[in-house]
N, C-alpha and C positions, 0 to 999 in steps of 0.2 A: 574169927580167930581171937583168942585172948591175947592181951598185950604180952603176957609172959611166954606165949607160944610163938610170938612173931620172930622170924629170923632177922638177925642184924642186917641193916642195909649198908652196903658199901657203894658209895658214889665216886666214880672216877671221872675226872675232867680232862679230856684230851684223848683222841684216838690215834696217837702216834705209837712208836715202838713199845714204850713203857706201858701205856694205857691198855693196849691190846694184850700184851703178855700178862699183865696183872689179871685182867678179866678171865683169861684162859686158865691161869694158875688157880683161880678160885672156883673152877667149874664143879668140883666135887666138895667144896666147903659148904657148911650149913649156913649160907648167907644169901641175901638177894643182891645181885650185882647190877648197878645202873651206870652205863657209860654215856657221857654227854660230849658232843662235838658239834661245831657249827657246820661241818660237812658230814655227809652220810657215807663217806669213803675214807679209807686209809691211803696215804700216799707214800710210796717208797722213795723218800727224798734223795738217797744217794744217786739215783738215776735221773733226777730232774734235768741235769745238764744234757742228757742224751735226748730228751724231748725237745729241749731248747735248740739243739743242733741237728734236729731232724733225723735222729737215729731211731727213735721209738715214738709211738703214739701215746697220748695221755693215758688212754685206758690200759695200756700195757703195764703201767706201774701203779695202778690204783685198784682197789678192791672194795666193794660195798661192805660196810661194817656189818649190816644184818646178815649178809651172806656168809661171813665168817663164822657167825655164832648161831647158825640155824638150829643146831643140835644141842645147844647148851640151855638147859631148862631153867636155870636160875639167873638168866641174863635178860636185860631190857636195854634198849637203846633210846636215847632222846636226842633228837635233832634240835639244837638250839645254842644260843650264845649265853654264856654265864655273865651276869651283870652284878652279882653280889653274893655274899655268904653271910648269914646270920648265925654267929657262933653260939649265941644264947639259945636260940630256938633249934640249932643244928639243921639248918636248911640252906639249900643252894637255890638262889634266885635266877630265873631265866628271863630273857628279854621279853617273852610273851606274857610275863606275869606269873608263870607257874613257879611254885616253890617245892623243891624236892627234899624230903627229909633224909637225913643220913645218921648212921651210927659211927661209921668211919668214912672220912673224906680223903681221897687221894688226888693231889694236884699233879697232873702230868701234861700241862698245856704246852710244853715245848719251848722253843726259842723263836725270836724274831731277829731281823737284820740289825747289826750294829754298824752305824755309819761313822762312828768315832769323831763326830763333830765336823766332818767335811762339808763345807757349804755347798748346797745345791745337789749333793749326792742322792738324797732321798727323793728329791723332785725329779731329777733327770736320769737317775741311774736305774738299772734293771736288777733287782735282787732275784735270787733263785730259792724261794722258800715254799712255793706252792705250784700246783699245776697251772693255775692262771698266770703266775709269773713266767713259767716256762713257755706257755703258748704265746703270751705277749712278746716275749723276747724272740721266739722263732718268727712270728709275724714281722716284727721290726727288722730282723736280719734280712729276710727275704725282700721286704719292701726297699731296703737300702740298695740291694742289687738290682731290683727292678728300676729304681730311680736312676741309678748309675748307668743302666743299660739304655735308658732313654736319653740321658745327658751325661756322657763320660766326664765332662768338666767337673762334676761334683766329687770326683775321686780326690782331686787336689784339695778340696774343702773338707775332707775327712769322712766322706760318705761310706768309704770302705775301710775305715780304720776302726778297729774293734779293741777297746781297752778293757782288759779283765783285771780288776783290782783284788789282790789277795793271793798270796803264794802258798796257801794251804792246799790239801787235796782237791777241794772243789775248784779252786782257781786253776790249778795245774791241769786237771782233767778237762775243764771247759776250754782252756786255751788250746790244748792239743786237739780236741774234738772240733773246734772252729776251723783250725788250720786244715785238718783232714777234709772237712765239709767243702771248704773253698777249693782245695787243690784236686780232690778226687771227684767231686760232684758238680759244683758250680762252674768249674772250668769247662764242663761239657754242656751244662744248662745254658750258659751264656757265651756262645762261641764268638760273638762279636764284641765282647767286653774284655779288656785286658785284666783278667781276674788275678794275674800275678801281681798286680799292684795293690791287691788287698793286703792289709797289715793286721797282724794279731799281736798285741802288746800285753805283756803280763807285768803288773806293777805290784811290788811288795815293799811295805814300809821297813821290814826287818832286813838285816844284811843277807840273809839266805832264804831260799824257798823251803817249804815243807818243815817248818819248826816242829820239833819233837821227834823228827827222824834222825838216824845216824848220819854223820858227816858224809859217809860214802853214798848214802841214798840221796842226800841233797845234791851232791856233786853230780851223780848220774842223772838226776832229773834235770838239772840246769844244762848239762852238756847235751842231753837228748833234745830238749826244747830248742836250744841254740842251733843244733844241727838241722833240725826240721824247719827252722825259719821263724820261730816265735821270738819276738824281741823282748827280752827280759830285762827289766829295770828293778834293782833292789836298793834298799836304803833310801827310798824316796816316797814318803807318804803323800797321798792325794790330799790337797787342802781346799780345792774349789772345783766345782763342776758347773759348766754352762751348757746350753744346747749345742754349742759349736766346738767346745774345747774342754780338756782336762788339764788342770794346773797342779803341779807338784810342788812340794816344799822348797826345792832347790830353784824354783823359778821357771822351770820348764813348762811350756804350754804345748799340749799335743792336740792338733786339730782332729776332732773325732765327733761323730754323731751317735756313737754307741758306747756306753759304759756298763759293763757287767760287774755288779758289786758282790764279791765273794770273800770279803775281807774279815768277816767274823760275825759272831752272833752275841745276843744278849737275851736274858730271860724274857718270855712273852710279857706283854703289857699287864696281864693279869697280876703278875708278881708285885708291880709297883703300887697296885691299888688295895692290897690286902692288909697293909699295916704291919706285916711281919718284918723282923730284922732281915736286911739283905747284905750280900757280899758283892764282890766285884761283878759288874755287868748285870746287876739286878737279881742275882740268884738268891733264893730264900735260905736263910741259915737253918740248918736242921741239926737235931740231936744225933748221936752216933747210930741210932736205930732208924734214921730218916724220918722221924716224927718231928713236928714243929715244937720247939721248947715250950713247955707249959700247956701244950695242946696235944696230949698223947693220942687223941682220936684223929688227928690230922697228919697225913704223911705227904711228902713231896718226893718225886722221882724224876729222873731224866735231866734234861737241860735246865729245868726250873730249880733243881735242887743244888744247894751249895754244900754238898757233901765232900768230905776230905779223906785222903789216905792216911796211913800211919805217920807219915812225915809232916802232915799238916797242909799238904797241897790240895787244891781243889781238883776233883776228878775231871777229866776231859768231858766235854759235851759231845759224846759219841753214842751211837746206837747200842753198843755192847754194854755201856754203863747203864743205860736206861733199862735194858733187858734184865741185867743182874739186879738192879734196884727193884724191879717189879717182882722178881722171884723172892727177894728178901722181904718186901712188905707183905706179900701173901703169907709168908711164914709168920711174920709178926702179928698179923691180924688173927691167925689161928691160935697163936700163943696168948694173945690178949683175951680171947674168948675162953680159954681154959685156965686163966689166971697165972700163966707162966711169965717169968720176967722177960724183958726185951733183950735182944741180941744186937750187937753192933754190926753195921754193914761193912763187909770186906769185899773189895773188888780186886780180882786178879786180872791183870792186863793180859788180854789174848792176842795183842799184836795190832799193827797198823799197816795199811797199804794204800797205794795210790797208783792209778794208771795214767800214763802220759800219752797214750795213743796205741796204734796197732803195734803189737809185739813189744811193747815197752811199758814197764811198770816197776814199782819198787815195793817190796814187802818185808816186814820185820816181825818176827815172832820170838820174843825173849832175846836170846843171844844169837838167834839165827837170822840171816839177812840174805835176800836174793833179789836179783835185778833182771831186767830184760824179758825174754819170752816166757820163762817159767813163771816169773811173778805175774805176768799178764794173764796167763792161763789160770793161775790161782785166783786172781782178782775176779775173772769172769765166773769161775765156778762158785766162789763164795757169794757173790751178789745174786747169782741165779738161785742158789739154795735159800737165801734169805728172803726172796720174794714170796709173798703170800698168795697161795692159790695155784693149782696146777695149770690152769689156763693161762695165767699171767706168765709163768715160767716158760710155757710152750711158746707163747707169742714172742717173748723176748728172745728165746733161743733161735726161733725161725728168723726174726729180724736181724739178729747178730750174724747168723749164717749167711743171710742174703747180703748184708752190708760187706761181709768179709770176702765172699767169693765174687761179688759183682762190682765191688767198689762204688756201690750206689746206695741211695737213701730213699725209702718209700714215703716218708712223711713230710714232703716239702710243700705244705699247704698253708695258706693264709686263712686262718679260721676266725670267725666273728667272736670277738671278746669286747668288753667295754672299750670304747674308742680311745685312742691315744690323744693327748692334748696337742695343740698346734706345734709345740717345739719338737715333737717326735720322741721324747723320752717317755718314761713310765709315769703314769699319774699316781699321786699319793694313794696308798691303799692300806687296809688292815693287814698286819703281817703276822698274825698268830692264829692258832686254831680256835681261840675264843675271843669274844669281844672284850675290850678293856672293861674291867669291872669297877663298880663303885667300891668304896672302902668298906672293909668288913665291919659289921656292927658288933 
């Protein structure tokens, strides 16, 4: 094929919500699409906490990337970790030495956990950013109960105290799910253990839970958690974590062997290595059309992008923003190919929601707000629809129905993953979809 006849190559880094949607949006475009990720599957991250709390199996919320694009003729997948980008040669370098050429490069590597400088949090805490994280946390939770069943004196030392840090949707959902697991399932699994002594604590640095929600939603979430037995502490940042305790800024020391860190995210480590200008939490500064200033062939979408609304505020790092960004960049690539001028990215907020547990959730859509059972049903339906693949949806629906009618969980398994260190916390790990890259040349 002559060079002039070659189709432009669009290389996408990251198989998250944005990366997958962009590849799909380009299925009829006259381009070659190459998607790179260090995993050969896409993870539905909003339900990771359910894997961690034994509500779902890992394969229920994951789907093989190649399976998603079996019928897309202009698509290729590369399993690999990005270690660099040569801007002059327009190539993406992989850890195995391969260099993939591109005409358009889209960075969609997602986010990693933000520990906000809390000493020991990364070493001893459990994040929830990957399937490995979720399975490791599930293993750890079950091991704590097994240990306490052998030696109940461990309870007073914090073996059954579970501290969830972060009062956003992930933290609220995780705290509620943990409490249900203990009260509805483990109370029957461990009949000789005083499971009622297990504590779930939700710690938030801000004065309220669910920042960004209406005051009524915040109040409902707090009251529901309090009523169900979650111990909520607000206005108290975590400053230090040890294998035996969690210490707060006000001097409080909580004896605990488990810390779930759901306090926030920052851009994936890839962003720090590229040499582009960055905003808060490492996000890459982008032009109004989501391209990198001075690099019109490079786009950034999703959690990695420092895009802003009309008021100059950074867009939230949520899946709907990534999906909207993917659709926008697909249009811009088509426009570039025809010589049309770029268009600015506009995101219309479609609403936010969070579940607190059985029959309890909050949902906000524009000026409309709902709480309780109706919001819970809406949350279930939306997450079921957003899952990729009919089999995944069916599996999740069956598991949810089983959990709902039997008050039981099917996935109470300790699976083999990389061993935990002696202290019992989570070992340091890579926290992004790609390996930290070398600086762009």
